[in-house]
DRENVEX-881204 format. One record per residue (C-alpha): residue in three letters; residue number from 1; y, z, x. Coordinates in pm, 1 decimal. Example, Ala and Ser with C-alpha at 12.3 -4.5 7.8 and 13.67 -1.06 7.14 Angstrom:
BEGIN
R   type   seq      north         up       east
R    Ala     1     -450.0      780.0     1230.0
R    Ser     2     -106.0      714.0     1367.0
% end
This chain:
BEGIN
R   type   seq      north         up       east
R    Unk     1    -8160.9    16589.3     7616.4
R    Unk     2    -8121.4    16484.6     7245.5
R    Unk     3    -7816.6    16721.6     7236.9
R    Unk     4    -7677.7    16528.4     7460.5
R    Unk     5    -7717.3    16192.2     7378.1
R    Unk     6    -7575.7    16308.2     6997.6
R    Unk     7    -7260.6    16460.3     7205.3
R    Unk     8    -7209.4    16153.3     7372.0
R    Unk     9    -7225.1    15931.5     7040.5
R    Unk    10    -7000.0    16183.3     6851.4
R    Unk    11    -6726.8    16148.7     7155.1
R    Unk    12    -6758.0    15802.6     7118.2
R    Unk    13    -6696.5    15774.7     6754.6
R    Unk    14    -6425.3    16023.1     6793.6
R    Unk    15    -6235.1    15793.0     7064.8
R    Unk    16    -6295.6    15504.0     6848.6
R    Unk    17    -6136.0    15692.6     6568.4
R    Unk    18    -5846.8    15817.9     6717.9
R    Unk    19    -5783.9    15473.7     6887.7
R    Unk    20    -5785.8    15322.2     6561.6
R    Unk    21    -5542.4    15584.5     6411.3
R    Unk    22    -5308.7    15528.8     6703.8
R    Unk    23    -5291.5    15162.5     6679.0
R    Unk    24    -5231.8    15212.3     6307.9
R    Unk    25    -4921.8    15437.1     6357.9
R    Unk    26    -4786.1    15220.9     6629.4
R    Unk    27    -4810.4    14909.8     6400.0
R    Unk    28    -4666.9    15092.7     6115.2
R    Unk    29    -4359.8    15216.1     6334.6
R    Unk    30    -4295.8    14848.5     6452.0
R    Unk    31    -4280.0    14712.8     6134.1
R    Unk    32    -4034.2    14955.7     5991.3
R    Unk    33    -3794.1    14966.2     6305.3
R    Unk    34    -3855.3    14585.1     6396.0
R    Unk    35    -3926.5    14384.8     6070.9
R    Unk    36    -4018.5    14054.7     6102.4
R    Unk    37    -3762.4    13790.8     6053.2
R    Unk    38    -3864.5    13527.5     5794.9
R    Unk    39    -3769.9    13170.6     5949.1
R    Unk    40    -3567.7    12960.2     5722.8
R    Unk    41    -3764.6    12660.5     5588.8
R    Unk    42    -3563.7    12376.7     5643.9
R    Unk    43    -3501.6    12142.7     5310.4
R    Unk    44    -3750.9    11836.6     5284.9
R    Unk    45    -3603.1    11530.2     5083.8
R    Unk    46    -3838.9    11237.0     5091.0
R    Unk    47    -3657.4    11063.3     4805.8
R    Unk    48    -3812.3    10870.8     4582.2
R    Unk    49    -4184.8    10789.0     4699.0
R    Unk    50    -4550.3    10640.4     4517.6
R    Unk    51    -4847.3    10820.7     4554.4
R    Unk    52    -4982.1    10623.0     4834.5
R    Unk    53    -4695.1    10726.9     5023.4
R    Unk    54    -4731.3    11077.5     4892.7
R    Unk    55    -5095.1    11138.5     5021.4
R    Unk    56    -4962.3    11100.7     5351.9
R    Unk    57    -4833.0    11485.6     5304.8
R    Unk    58    -5164.6    11619.0     5274.7
R    Unk    59    -5146.4    11886.7     5544.2
R    Unk    60    -5357.0    11716.9     5788.8
R    Unk    61    -5048.2    11577.6     6003.5
R    Unk    62    -4892.1    11902.5     6143.3
R    Unk    63    -4585.4    11698.8     6183.6
R    Unk    64    -4536.7    11639.5     5818.3
R    Unk    65    -4488.4    11903.7     5528.0
R    Unk    66    -4729.4    11979.6     5250.5
R    Unk    67    -4648.4    11827.3     4913.9
R    Unk    68    -4778.2    11856.7     4576.1
R    Unk    69    -4665.1    11638.1     4290.0
R    Unk    70    -4615.7    11797.2     3932.8
R    Unk    71    -4531.0    11564.6     3638.7
R    Unk    72    -4362.4    11344.4     3889.5
R    Unk    73    -4179.8    11615.1     4051.4
R    Unk    74    -4231.7    11665.8     4413.9
R    Unk    75    -4251.4    12029.7     4558.8
R    Unk    76    -4278.2    12147.4     4895.4
R    Unk    77    -4559.8    12400.0     4935.9
R    Unk    78    -4539.7    12409.4     5309.9
R    Unk    79    -4489.8    12789.3     5294.4
R    Unk    80    -4825.9    12836.1     5152.3
R    Unk    81    -5012.2    12626.7     5414.3
R    Unk    82    -5302.0    12873.3     5395.7
R    Unk    83    -5345.3    12783.1     5041.5
R    Unk    84    -5265.7    12419.0     5023.7
R    Unk    85    -5337.6    12305.9     5391.9
R    Unk    86    -5678.5    12226.8     5514.3
R    Unk    87    -5938.7    12480.0     5468.6
R    Unk    88    -5739.2    12634.0     5188.0
R    Unk    89    -5858.5    12691.4     4825.2
R    Unk    90    -5617.1    12465.6     4705.6
R    Unk    91    -5665.0    12209.1     4999.2
R    Unk    92    -5761.3    11914.9     4757.8
R    Unk    93    -5419.1    11950.0     4584.3
R    Unk    94    -5200.9    11830.0     4891.7
R    Unk    95    -5071.1    11526.1     4892.6
R    Unk    96    -5147.4    11452.1     4520.9
R    Unk    97    -5007.9    11439.9     4183.9
R    Unk    98    -5213.5    11752.2     4025.9
R    Unk    99    -5071.8    11787.5     3681.8
R    Unk   100    -5405.0    11720.4     3492.0
R    Unk   101    -5608.2    11919.7     3735.9
R    Unk   102    -5378.2    12260.8     3722.2
R    Unk   103    -5351.8    12226.1     3299.1
R    Unk   104    -5726.4    12213.8     3326.6
R    Unk   105    -5769.5    12458.1     3601.9
R    Unk   106    -6018.7    12217.3     3778.4
R    Unk   107    -6022.4    12194.9     4174.8
R    Unk   108    -6149.9    11851.7     4166.7
R    Unk   109    -6018.7    11507.0     4322.0
R    Unk   110    -6122.9    11324.9     4036.1
R    Unk   111    -5879.8    11546.8     3812.7
R    Unk   112    -5579.3    11482.5     4045.0
R    Unk   113    -5350.9    11272.8     3833.6
R    Unk   114    -5080.6    11275.6     3553.8
R    Unk   115    -5306.4    11174.1     3269.0
R    Unk   116    -5226.7    11466.7     3007.8
R    Unk   117    -5294.0    11260.3     2667.6
R    Unk   118    -5624.1    11427.9     2612.5
R    Unk   119    -5531.0    11800.0     2714.7
R    Unk   120    -5558.6    12053.8     2437.6
R    Unk   121    -5239.0    12246.2     2345.5
R    Unk   122    -5376.6    12552.8     2571.9
R    Unk   123    -5439.0    12355.1     2870.2
R    Unk   124    -5066.4    12188.5     2836.5
R    Unk   125    -4932.4    12565.4     2797.7
R    Unk   126    -5149.5    12638.5     3128.3
R    Unk   127    -4953.9    12338.2     3296.3
R    Unk   128    -4618.9    12452.2     3201.9
R    Unk   129    -4682.5    12792.2     3313.3
R    Unk   130    -4776.6    12626.5     3663.1
R    Unk   131    -4475.3    12413.3     3663.3
R    Unk   132    -4256.8    12729.0     3585.9
R    Unk   133    -4418.9    12896.9     3897.2
R    Unk   134    -4375.3    12577.9     4104.0
R    Unk   135    -3980.6    12558.0     3998.3
R    Unk   136    -3929.9    12934.9     4103.9
R    Unk   137    -4137.5    12921.8     4399.3
R    Unk   138    -4103.2    12609.3     4601.1
R    Unk   139    -3811.8    12363.9     4684.2
R    Unk   140    -3802.8    12022.7     4532.1
R    Unk   141    -3886.1    11776.0     4795.3
R    Unk   142    -3838.9    11412.0     4592.7
R    Unk   143    -3970.7    11236.5     4278.7
R    Unk   144    -4286.2    11019.3     4246.4
R    Unk   145    -4191.5    10658.5     4146.4
R    Unk   146    -4442.2    10350.2     4070.4
R    Unk   147    -4515.6    10103.1     4348.5
R    Unk   148    -4348.2     9794.7     4357.8
R    Unk   149    -4521.6     9469.5     4271.1
R    Unk   150    -4328.4     9195.2     4440.0
R    Unk   151    -4448.4     8815.3     4501.1
R    Unk   152    -4354.6     8661.7     4825.0
R    Unk   153    -4047.8     8487.2     4675.0
R    Unk   154    -3926.3     8815.8     4543.7
R    Unk   155    -4010.9     9018.1     4861.4
R    Unk   156    -3787.1     8738.6     5079.8
R    Unk   157    -3480.3     8920.3     4885.2
R    Unk   158    -3527.4     9223.5     5080.0
R    Unk   159    -3436.5     9088.4     5428.6
R    Unk   160    -3154.3     9284.0     5502.8
R    Unk   161    -2868.5     9045.9     5453.0
R    Unk   162    -2741.7     9181.9     5153.3
R    Unk   163    -2633.5     9553.8     5176.4
R    Unk   164    -2742.8     9814.9     5056.3
R    Unk   165    -3056.2     9620.5     4971.3
R    Unk   166    -3337.2     9792.2     5172.3
R    Unk   167    -3548.1     9583.7     5391.1
R    Unk   168    -3904.5     9536.8     5308.0
R    Unk   169    -4189.0     9406.0     5533.5
R    Unk   170    -4571.8     9319.0     5418.3
R    Unk   171    -4875.9     9368.7     5620.2
R    Unk   172    -5181.8     9258.8     5437.0
R    Unk   173    -5045.4     9288.7     5126.3
R    Unk   174    -4918.6     9642.8     5147.9
R    Unk   175    -4502.2     9668.7     5113.1
R    Unk   176    -4321.1     9892.7     5382.6
R    Unk   177    -3971.7     9986.9     5352.2
R    Unk   178    -3863.4     9958.5     5727.2
R    Unk   179    -3471.9    10010.0     5647.1
R    Unk   180    -3455.4    10290.2     5882.0
R    Unk   181    -3606.4    10136.4     6181.2
R    Unk   182    -3438.7     9799.0     6173.9
R    Unk   183    -3184.8     9865.7     6458.7
R    Unk   184    -3180.9     9874.2     6855.5
R    Unk   185    -3094.8    10243.4     6873.1
R    Unk   186    -3359.9    10393.8     7085.3
R    Unk   187    -3200.6    10732.9     7144.8
R    Unk   188    -3475.3    10897.3     6952.9
R    Unk   189    -3754.5    10736.7     7062.3
R    Unk   190    -4071.7    10926.4     7263.8
R    Unk   191    -4206.4    10814.0     7558.0
R    Unk   192    -4498.2    10679.8     7367.7
R    Unk   193    -4314.3    10480.6     7121.1
R    Unk   194    -4112.9    10347.3     7449.3
R    Unk   195    -4440.4    10236.3     7584.1
R    Unk   196    -4565.3    10080.0     7243.7
R    Unk   197    -4194.0     9884.2     7266.8
R    Unk   198    -4274.3     9750.7     7602.2
R    Unk   199    -4667.0     9640.3     7477.5
R    Unk   200    -4476.8     9476.4     7172.8
R    Unk   201    -4223.4     9284.5     7418.4
R    Unk   202    -4512.1     9161.2     7672.5
R    Unk   203    -4707.6     9004.3     7362.2
R    Unk   204    -4358.6     8829.5     7222.7
R    Unk   205    -4310.4     8699.8     7574.6
R    Unk   206    -4663.3     8567.9     7600.7
R    Unk   207    -4670.4     8421.6     7239.2
R    Unk   208    -4327.5     8317.5     7156.9
R    Unk   209    -4016.2     8073.5     7292.6
R    Unk   210    -3700.6     8287.2     7410.8
R    Unk   211    -3408.1     8088.2     7276.0
R    Unk   212    -3126.7     8357.7     7291.0
R    Unk   213    -3001.9     8713.5     7302.0
R    Unk   214    -2845.3     8927.7     7041.6
R    Unk   215    -2457.1     8962.3     7085.0
R    Unk   216    -2193.4     9202.5     6883.1
R    Unk   217    -1944.2     9032.2     6674.0
R    Unk   218    -1674.0     9094.6     6888.2
R    Unk   219    -1859.7     8916.2     7180.5
R    Unk   220    -1970.3     8632.9     6944.7
R    Unk   221    -1581.1     8577.3     6910.3
R    Unk   222    -1500.5     8548.5     7269.0
R    Unk   223    -1540.6     8243.9     7426.6
R    Unk   224    -1781.6     8258.1     7739.4
R    Unk   225    -1641.7     8263.4     8073.0
R    Unk   226    -1784.9     7914.4     8188.2
R    Unk   227    -1640.0     7762.8     7855.6
R    Unk   228    -1304.7     7883.6     7950.7
R    Unk   229    -1295.4     7759.2     8318.8
R    Unk   230    -1446.9     7415.3     8163.2
R    Unk   231    -1144.4     7397.3     7934.1
R    Unk   232     -891.4     7481.2     8216.5
R    Unk   233    -1081.1     7151.5     8425.1
R    Unk   234    -1019.7     6944.1     8154.5
R    Unk   235     -665.9     7037.5     8123.4
R    Unk   236     -612.5     6978.9     8467.0
R    Unk   237     -782.5     6670.6     8457.0
R    Unk   238     -569.4     6516.7     8163.6
R    Unk   239     -247.1     6641.1     8345.7
R    Unk   240     -340.0     6451.6     8661.9
R    Unk   241     -413.0     6157.5     8461.5
R    Unk   242      -89.0     6171.0     8304.9
R    Unk   243       96.8     6219.7     8609.0
R    Unk   244      -84.1     5933.0     8775.2
R    Unk   245       24.9     5705.9     8487.1
R    Unk   246      366.0     5832.6     8510.5
R    Unk   247      399.9     5713.4     8871.5
R    Unk   248      240.4     5375.2     8812.0
R    Unk   249      511.3     5318.9     8512.3
R    Unk   250      769.9     5399.8     8781.0
% end
């Protein structure tokens, strides 16, 4: 009986080994004859942004790329999301300026900044090696710029009346660039955004007085139909009065 059990175990082990070898051979053949095509990564360009704006690109939002800054230059590291994305070994670097951290080889949030004054010569050399690596491996996506400090009077100048000056809006002291969405083009709005728009309109209707409607420049130059009719009536009345006065004189 013991021999029979041993024979069954050996047979099961042989089946497992043969199955694994068969899987490995088939997988290798598929990789040779049907190589995986590398998708072309779309170029990301966020332009000049502040560190606070950069923090949005930390990998937690699946609809945003993962960005990292080195000495003010922003790189798109989305291709290495397994390292820089959530759960990765360098996930702490996502959405941050990491010059100091890489120079010191320190994976710590408090080291994620651009303060390099106290770095040693060796640490600066290490940082330069990282910069060279990033330049050769990752596409540049933008540049870090200082945040604006504006008074309310200075903010008022960014109202969109002077092109190409951007349009800024402040909420609780935070200034936002809303130039992109200050128009009535709703063609690319999602259903959720359209629902949000209807909610806003309902709030405005309930809170504020309606005083008119927006028209195009061409519509503004054209007189309203009612105004044209009124002008015609006035002209007809004036002609009738003139005719009456002429008859009286005769």
